[in-house]
C-alpha positions as CSV (number, residue, x, y, z in Angstrom):
1,M,2.6,27.4,-10.7
2,I,4.8,24.1,-12.3
3,N,2.2,21.5,-14.0
4,V,3.4,18.0,-13.9
5,R,1.5,15.2,-16.0
6,H,1.5,12.1,-13.8
7,P,3.6,9.6,-15.2
8,A,1.3,6.8,-14.6
9,S,-1.7,7.8,-16.4
10,F,-0.3,7.8,-20.1
11,R,-2.2,4.6,-20.5
12,D,-5.3,5.9,-20.5
13,P,-6.9,6.7,-24.1
14,A,-10.0,8.6,-22.3
15,G,-7.6,11.2,-20.4
16,Y,-4.4,12.0,-17.9
17,V,-4.0,13.4,-14.4
18,I,-1.3,16.3,-13.8
19,K,-0.3,17.7,-10.6
20,C,-0.7,21.6,-10.2
21,D,1.4,22.3,-7.1
22,N,-0.6,20.6,-4.3
23,R,-3.9,20.2,-6.4
24,L,-4.1,17.0,-8.7
25,I,-6.6,17.6,-11.7
26,R,-7.7,15.0,-14.2
27,V,-8.3,15.9,-17.7
28,I,-10.8,14.2,-19.8
29,R,-10.3,14.5,-23.4
30,P,-12.9,16.0,-25.8
31,E,-14.2,12.6,-27.5
32,F,-15.0,10.8,-23.9
33,I,-16.8,14.3,-22.2
34,E,-20.3,13.4,-23.4
35,E,-20.0,9.8,-21.8
36,Y,-18.3,10.6,-18.6
37,R,-20.5,13.7,-18.1
38,E,-23.4,11.4,-17.7
39,L,-21.3,9.2,-15.5
40,L,-20.6,12.0,-13.3
41,A,-24.0,13.4,-12.4
42,T,-25.4,9.8,-11.4
43,S,-26.6,9.6,-7.5
44,W,-24.8,6.1,-7.1
45,L,-21.3,7.6,-7.9
46,H,-22.0,10.5,-5.5
47,E,-23.0,8.0,-2.9
48,Q,-19.7,6.3,-3.2
49,C,-17.8,9.5,-3.1
50,Q,-19.4,10.2,0.2
51,S,-18.8,6.9,1.7
52,R,-15.2,7.4,0.6
53,N,-15.0,4.4,-1.3
54,V,-14.5,6.6,-4.6
55,A,-12.1,9.6,-4.7
56,A,-14.2,12.9,-4.3
57,F,-13.8,15.2,-7.2
58,R,-15.4,18.7,-8.4
59,V,-15.7,19.3,-11.9
60,L,-13.8,22.5,-12.7
61,H,-15.5,25.4,-14.7
62,V,-13.7,26.2,-18.0
63,D,-12.3,29.5,-17.0
64,D,-10.5,27.5,-13.9
65,A,-9.2,25.0,-16.0
66,I,-7.7,27.4,-18.4
67,E,-6.2,29.4,-15.8
68,L,-4.4,26.5,-14.3
69,L,-3.5,24.2,-17.2
70,G,-3.8,26.5,-20.1
71,H,-5.9,26.9,-23.6
72,E,-5.2,23.2,-24.0
73,S,-7.7,22.3,-21.6
74,A,-10.3,24.7,-23.4
75,D,-11.4,21.8,-24.9
76,C,-11.6,19.1,-21.9
77,L,-13.7,18.1,-19.0
78,C,-11.4,18.9,-15.9
79,L,-12.1,17.3,-12.3
80,E,-10.1,18.0,-9.2
81,H,-9.5,15.3,-6.8
82,K,-8.7,15.5,-3.3
83,I,-4.9,14.2,-2.8
84,I,-3.9,11.4,-1.0
85,S,-1.0,12.5,0.3
86,F,1.3,9.4,0.6
87,P,0.7,6.7,-2.4
88,S,1.3,3.3,-1.6
89,Y,1.8,0.1,-4.2
90,P,0.3,-3.2,-3.9
91,S,4.3,-4.3,-3.7
92,E,3.8,-2.8,-0.3
93,W,0.5,-4.3,0.7
94,P,0.0,-7.3,3.0
95,L,-2.7,-10.0,2.1
96,E,-5.2,-8.2,4.6
97,M,-4.7,-4.8,2.4
98,L,-5.0,-6.4,-0.7
99,C,-8.2,-8.2,-0.1
100,A,-9.6,-4.9,1.0
101,A,-8.9,-3.5,-2.1
102,A,-10.4,-6.8,-4.0
103,K,-13.5,-6.3,-2.1
104,L,-13.8,-2.8,-2.9
105,T,-13.4,-3.4,-6.2
106,L,-15.9,-6.0,-6.2
107,N,-18.4,-3.7,-4.4
108,L,-18.4,-1.2,-7.1
109,C,-18.9,-3.4,-9.5
110,Q,-22.1,-4.5,-7.8
111,K,-23.2,-0.9,-7.1
112,A,-22.2,-0.1,-10.7
113,L,-24.5,-2.9,-12.1
114,P,-27.5,-2.0,-11.5
115,N,-27.3,1.4,-12.8
116,G,-25.7,0.1,-16.2
117,V,-22.2,0.6,-15.5
118,G,-19.1,-1.2,-15.3
119,L,-15.4,-1.3,-14.6
120,K,-13.4,-2.2,-17.5
121,D,-10.4,-2.9,-15.8
122,A,-9.5,-4.1,-12.3
123,T,-6.0,-4.0,-11.2
124,P,-4.9,-2.6,-7.6
125,Y,-3.2,0.3,-8.9
126,N,-6.9,1.7,-9.4
127,V,-6.8,1.5,-5.2
128,L,-4.9,3.8,-2.9
129,F,-5.3,3.7,1.1
130,D,-5.9,6.8,2.5
131,G,-4.5,6.0,6.1
132,A,-5.8,2.2,6.5
133,Y,-9.0,3.2,4.2
134,P,-8.9,2.1,0.8
135,V,-10.2,4.5,-2.0
136,F,-10.8,3.7,-5.4
137,I,-9.2,6.2,-7.4
138,D,-9.8,5.8,-11.2
139,I,-13.5,7.5,-12.3
140,L,-12.0,6.8,-16.2
141,S,-12.5,2.8,-15.1
142,F,-16.0,3.1,-15.3
143,E,-17.7,2.6,-18.8
144,K,-21.6,2.3,-19.7
145,R,-22.5,-1.5,-20.3
146,T,-24.4,-2.4,-23.2
147,A,-27.4,-3.9,-21.5
148,G,-27.5,-8.0,-22.1
149,D,-23.7,-8.2,-22.1
150,P,-23.1,-11.1,-19.8
151,V,-19.3,-11.2,-19.9
152,W,-17.0,-8.8,-17.4
153,L,-13.6,-8.4,-19.8
154,A,-11.8,-7.6,-16.4
155,H,-12.4,-10.7,-14.7
156,G,-9.4,-12.5,-16.4
157,Q,-7.4,-9.2,-14.7
158,F,-9.0,-9.6,-11.5
159,V,-7.9,-13.3,-11.3
160,R,-4.4,-12.4,-11.9
161,N,-4.1,-9.5,-10.0
162,F,-6.1,-10.2,-6.8
163,L,-7.2,-13.8,-6.5
164,L,-4.2,-16.1,-7.3
165,P,-1.7,-13.8,-5.5
166,V,-4.5,-14.1,-2.3
167,L,-4.4,-18.0,-2.9
168,I,-0.6,-18.8,-3.3
169,D,-0.2,-16.0,0.0
170,V,-3.0,-18.2,2.1
171,H,-2.2,-21.5,0.7
172,Y,1.8,-21.4,0.1
173,S,3.1,-18.8,2.6
174,Q,4.3,-16.9,-0.3
175,P,3.6,-13.2,0.2
176,C,1.2,-11.3,-2.2
177,H,3.1,-8.2,-2.5
178,T,6.4,-9.7,-3.7
179,G,4.6,-11.0,-7.0
180,F,3.9,-7.4,-7.9
181,L,7.8,-6.4,-7.9
182,L,8.0,-9.2,-10.8
183,Y,4.5,-8.9,-12.8
184,R,2.9,-5.6,-13.8
185,D,-0.4,-7.3,-14.4
186,G,-0.5,-9.8,-12.0
187,I,0.4,-13.6,-12.0
188,E,-0.5,-15.9,-15.0
189,P,-2.5,-19.1,-14.2
190,E,0.6,-20.9,-15.6
191,V,3.0,-19.7,-13.1
192,V,0.2,-21.0,-10.5
193,Y,-0.1,-24.1,-12.0
194,R,3.6,-24.8,-12.1
195,M,3.7,-24.3,-8.3
196,L,0.7,-26.9,-7.5
197,S,1.2,-30.5,-6.7
198,P,-0.8,-33.1,-9.0
199,F,-3.5,-33.5,-6.2
200,A,-3.7,-29.6,-5.1
201,R,-4.5,-29.0,-8.8
202,F,-7.8,-30.7,-9.1
203,T,-8.9,-29.2,-5.4
204,R,-10.7,-26.3,-4.7
205,P,-10.2,-23.4,-5.1
206,F,-7.4,-24.0,-8.0
207,I,-9.3,-26.4,-9.8
208,G,-11.9,-23.6,-11.0
209,N,-9.4,-20.6,-11.2
210,V,-6.2,-22.1,-12.3
211,T,-6.7,-26.1,-13.9
212,I,-9.8,-25.4,-15.6
213,P,-8.8,-22.1,-17.5
214,I,-5.4,-23.9,-18.5
215,F,-6.9,-26.7,-19.9
216,L,-9.7,-24.4,-22.0
217,A,-6.8,-22.2,-23.0
218,A,-6.0,-24.4,-26.1
219,K,-9.7,-24.4,-26.9
220,A,-9.9,-20.9,-26.6
221,E,-6.9,-20.3,-28.8
222,Q,-7.9,-22.0,-32.0
223,Q,-11.3,-19.6,-31.4
224,R,-9.4,-16.5,-30.9
225,K,-11.0,-14.8,-34.0
226,T,-14.5,-15.5,-32.3
227,M,-13.5,-15.5,-28.5
228,Y,-13.6,-11.6,-28.0
229,T,-16.7,-10.9,-30.4
230,K,-19.5,-9.8,-27.6
231,K,-22.1,-12.0,-27.2
232,I,-25.6,-10.1,-26.2
233,L,-28.3,-12.0,-24.5
234,S,-31.9,-11.4,-25.7
235,N,-32.7,-11.3,-21.9
236,P,-30.7,-8.0,-20.0
237,E,-32.1,-9.5,-16.8
238,K,-30.3,-13.3,-17.1
239,A,-27.4,-11.2,-18.3
240,T,-27.4,-9.2,-15.1
241,F,-27.8,-12.5,-13.1
242,I,-24.9,-14.1,-14.6
243,L,-22.7,-10.9,-13.4
244,E,-23.8,-10.5,-10.3
245,S,-23.3,-14.5,-9.5
246,L,-19.4,-13.9,-11.0
247,F,-18.9,-11.0,-8.3
248,S,-20.6,-12.6,-5.6
249,R,-18.2,-15.8,-6.2
250,L,-15.4,-13.8,-6.4
251,A,-16.1,-11.8,-3.2
252,R,-16.8,-15.1,-1.3
253,T,-13.2,-16.9,-2.5
254,I,-11.8,-13.1,-1.3
255,L,-13.7,-13.5,1.8
256,N,-12.7,-17.0,2.7
257,S,-9.2,-16.6,1.6
258,S,-8.6,-13.3,3.8
259,L,-7.7,-15.3,7.1
260,R,-4.3,-16.3,7.0
261,K,-4.0,-20.3,7.8
262,H,-0.1,-20.3,8.0
263,P,1.4,-20.3,11.4
264,H,2.6,-16.9,13.0
265,N,6.4,-16.5,12.8
266,S,8.9,-15.5,15.4
267,W,8.4,-11.4,14.9
268,S,4.4,-11.4,14.8
269,T,4.5,-12.5,18.8
270,Y,7.2,-9.9,19.3
271,S,5.5,-8.1,21.3
272,E,4.8,-10.8,23.7
273,T,8.0,-11.9,24.0
274,C,10.4,-9.1,23.9
275,T,12.9,-8.8,26.5
276,Y,11.5,-5.8,28.1
277,L,10.0,-5.8,31.5
278,S,6.9,-4.2,32.2
279,D,8.2,-1.2,34.0
280,E,10.8,-0.8,31.3
281,Y,8.3,-0.7,28.4
282,S,6.2,2.0,30.7
283,R,9.4,4.2,30.8
284,K,9.6,3.8,26.8
285,I,5.9,4.6,26.3
286,I,6.2,7.7,28.3
287,F,9.0,8.7,26.6
288,I,7.7,8.7,23.6
289,E,4.5,10.5,25.0
290,S,6.4,13.4,26.2
291,F,7.8,13.8,23.0
292,L,4.7,13.9,20.8
293,Q,2.8,15.9,23.5
294,A,5.9,18.9,23.5
295,S,6.5,18.8,19.6
296,R,3.0,17.7,18.0
297,P,5.0,16.3,14.8
298,K,2.2,16.2,11.6
299,R,3.7,13.2,9.7
300,V,5.5,10.5,11.2
301,L,7.3,7.4,9.7
302,D,7.5,4.5,12.2
303,I,10.7,2.1,11.0
304,G,10.4,-1.0,12.0
305,C,7.0,-0.6,13.4
306,N,6.0,-4.5,14.4
307,T,2.5,-4.7,15.9
308,G,2.7,-0.8,15.7
309,H,1.9,0.4,19.5
310,F,3.3,3.4,18.9
311,S,2.3,4.2,15.9
312,F,-1.1,4.1,17.4
313,I,0.2,6.7,20.2
314,A,1.8,8.7,17.4
315,A,-1.4,8.6,15.5
316,R,-3.5,9.3,18.9
317,F,-1.5,12.8,19.5
318,G,-2.7,13.7,15.6
319,A,0.1,12.9,13.4
320,E,-0.6,11.1,9.7
321,V,1.8,7.8,10.5
322,V,3.2,5.4,7.9
323,A,4.2,2.5,9.6
324,T,6.9,0.2,8.0
325,D,8.2,-3.2,8.9
326,L,9.5,-6.2,6.9
327,D,6.7,-8.6,8.2
328,S,3.8,-8.9,6.1
329,E,2.0,-10.6,8.9
330,V,2.5,-8.1,11.4
331,V,1.7,-5.5,9.2
332,G,-1.3,-7.2,8.1
333,C,-2.4,-7.2,11.9
334,L,-1.6,-3.5,12.0
335,W,-3.9,-2.8,9.1
336,K,-6.7,-4.8,10.2
337,R,-6.4,-2.9,14.0
338,A,-5.9,0.8,12.3
339,Y,-9.0,0.1,10.2
340,A,-11.6,-1.0,12.9
341,E,-10.4,2.0,14.8
342,N,-10.3,4.5,12.1
343,A,-6.7,5.5,12.9
344,N,-4.7,7.5,11.0
345,I,-2.2,5.1,9.8
346,L,-1.0,3.2,6.5
347,P,1.0,0.3,7.2
348,L,3.6,-0.8,4.7
349,V,5.9,-4.0,4.0
350,V,8.8,-2.2,3.4
351,N,12.3,-3.2,4.5
352,L,14.4,-0.1,5.2
353,A,17.5,-2.1,4.0
354,R,16.0,-3.4,0.9
355,P,13.0,-0.3,0.2
356,T,10.6,-0.6,-2.5
357,P,12.4,0.3,-6.2
358,A,11.0,2.3,-8.7
359,Q,8.9,0.6,-11.4
360,G,7.1,0.9,-14.7
361,W,7.8,2.8,-17.8
362,R,10.9,4.3,-17.8
363,N,11.1,3.7,-13.7
364,Q,8.7,6.6,-13.3
365,E,5.2,5.0,-13.4
366,R,5.8,4.1,-9.5
367,L,8.2,5.8,-7.5
368,S,10.5,4.3,-4.9
369,F,9.6,4.6,-1.4
370,I,12.6,6.5,-0.8
371,D,11.4,8.9,-3.3
372,R,8.1,9.1,-1.7
373,A,9.5,9.2,1.9
374,E,12.7,11.7,1.8
375,G,11.5,15.1,3.1
376,Y,8.0,14.1,3.6
377,F,7.7,13.5,7.4
378,D,8.9,15.9,10.2
379,A,9.9,13.0,12.4
380,V,10.9,9.6,12.3
381,M,11.0,6.8,14.9
382,M,13.7,4.4,14.8
383,L,12.6,2.3,17.9
384,A,14.7,-1.2,18.3
385,V,15.5,-1.1,14.7
386,V,19.2,-0.1,14.5
387,H,20.5,-3.2,15.2
388,H,18.9,-5.2,12.9
389,L,19.9,-2.7,10.0
390,L,23.7,-2.7,11.4
391,V,24.0,-6.7,12.0
392,T,21.6,-8.6,9.9
393,D,21.7,-6.2,6.9
394,Q,25.4,-5.0,7.4
395,I,24.6,-1.5,6.7
396,P,27.3,0.8,8.1
397,L,26.0,2.9,11.2
398,V,26.8,6.4,9.3
399,E,24.5,5.1,6.4
400,I,22.1,4.3,8.7
401,I,21.8,8.1,10.9
402,K,22.6,9.6,7.3
403,Q,19.5,7.7,5.7
404,A,17.5,8.9,8.7
405,S,18.5,12.5,8.4
406,K,17.2,12.6,5.2
407,L,13.4,10.8,5.9
408,T,12.9,13.5,8.4
409,T,12.7,17.4,8.2
410,E,13.2,17.8,12.2
411,W,12.7,14.8,14.7
412,M,14.1,12.0,15.3
413,V,13.4,9.3,18.3
414,I,16.2,6.6,17.7
415,E,16.7,3.7,20.3
416,Y,20.1,2.6,20.8
417,V,20.5,-1.4,21.5
418,G,24.0,-2.3,22.2
419,P,26.1,-5.7,22.1
420,D,25.3,-6.7,25.6
421,D,21.6,-6.7,25.0
422,S,20.3,-10.4,24.5
423,Q,18.4,-9.6,21.2
424,F,22.0,-8.0,19.9
425,K,23.4,-11.3,20.6
426,R,20.9,-13.2,19.2
427,L,21.9,-11.3,15.9
428,L,25.2,-11.9,16.0
429,R,25.4,-15.7,16.1
430,G,29.2,-16.1,16.9
431,R,30.3,-12.9,15.2
432,E,31.0,-10.8,18.2
433,V,34.3,-9.7,17.1
434,L,33.2,-7.8,14.6
435,Y,31.1,-5.5,16.2
436,G,33.6,-4.7,19.5
437,W,33.7,-1.1,18.0
438,F,30.3,-0.9,18.9
439,D,29.1,1.2,22.0
440,R,27.2,3.8,22.9
441,N,29.9,6.3,22.9
442,V,30.2,5.6,19.3
443,F,26.7,5.9,18.7
444,E,26.5,8.8,19.9
445,M,29.1,10.8,17.9
446,E,28.0,9.6,14.9
447,V,24.3,10.7,15.7
448,S,25.8,14.0,16.7
449,K,26.9,14.5,12.9
450,R,23.4,14.9,11.9
451,F,21.3,15.6,14.6
452,E,21.5,17.6,18.1
453,I,20.7,15.4,21.2
454,L,17.8,16.8,23.2
455,R,17.2,14.3,25.5
456,K,18.4,10.9,26.4
457,E,17.3,8.0,29.0
458,E,18.1,4.5,29.5
459,I,15.1,2.8,29.6
460,A,16.1,-0.9,30.3
461,S,18.8,-3.0,32.5
462,S,20.4,-4.8,29.5
463,G,21.2,-1.0,28.3
464,R,18.8,0.0,26.0
465,W,18.7,4.1,25.5
466,L,15.8,6.3,24.0
467,Y,17.2,9.6,22.2
468,L,15.3,12.3,21.2
469,T,17.2,14.5,18.7
470,R,16.6,17.3,16.4
471,R,18.0,17.5,12.8
472,I,21.1,20.3,12.3
473,N,19.8,22.9,10.3
474,A,16.0,21.9,10.4
475,Q,13.5,24.7,8.8
């Protein structure tokens, strides 16, 4: 049995997480056991676990903990959590998923408040998505509140990590996920302030969340010695009312901002404007459905999923689906539908040509998308995406097929779109001479180096073909 301490859990003084083969164990250090044992016994927390808002857990018997982790755990309190199999990060979430994580965080604050409990931090890294459903995973972020304390110390962190990224996405069309590649703990108000016009700085919602905090910062600097001193009110109900009002105001701002105000881009309406005729698209659907019916893959990666039509088909056949696209707007639309239909689909903003890098301390806190994906899926779908990688991103065909063979352990469904196709020509922009070598024979030859072609079918008059393949030496 191999025990590996999770590299993202080293910052928490109260405990850490260990992965033991396919089990996930949270270890609470001895000096924090009494506080958390009381919390773990509360009915409201168990209600949140049952409703999937908080990651479910069970307390391990000390003998089981010692058997798993050794005698170092004898004095600790150990919890076993259900593993969320494919972790994702805010740098891969569209606006809608970040808003969902924000709403969950505030909802838990509101639920915990009457029970004398609060959240000591408010980071989106406390949330993972189980399919399309957000789940709060860090039980050690809860702490016992001091009655009469009207301050939520995590308020600033919530603004930096949730509110400001949402606002600049909605008002300035700057996708919120991009900021998390630059800032570990969210966007500072000063950064947003420099983005705003003089007029915008004094309009809602920026005046209260950006401008006034910056104006007050100088005064706060002068009062730094007393600024973080706890100020306990004599009336606990008044303190509770202040916090309830804060949580409600933040929730309203997130809710009002969760609807996109900028126009759709060209890819968000691709399914309505693509070049397939209705019978051609039907043939494509039948091809995919026949593969899913016969092979029943358990985990499917849909690369370049767009609106996710084929992701939903795969999910209906029982697969766990991760659907990726570089367009945050279509990924957001896909997430809303998957959440509404309770589909087992995790939509992510990922560009395979420039996938999410590893991040954090020593590049180990958060794995790259490739590190998480390689070997995880038993089927990969690359539908109408190869020509984009080939032309737009200038990735050699040999590298595209090589990467595909690492992403799947068995099946690949891939679509050939040739130089005569109108969409291919649209991407070429006068560079036809650079791709005179590319045709279906070259495509099949390259695919055959790593996959066995089991079936192929022409599905469109423009020369589009679908291929069902199986990786050579698949186990």
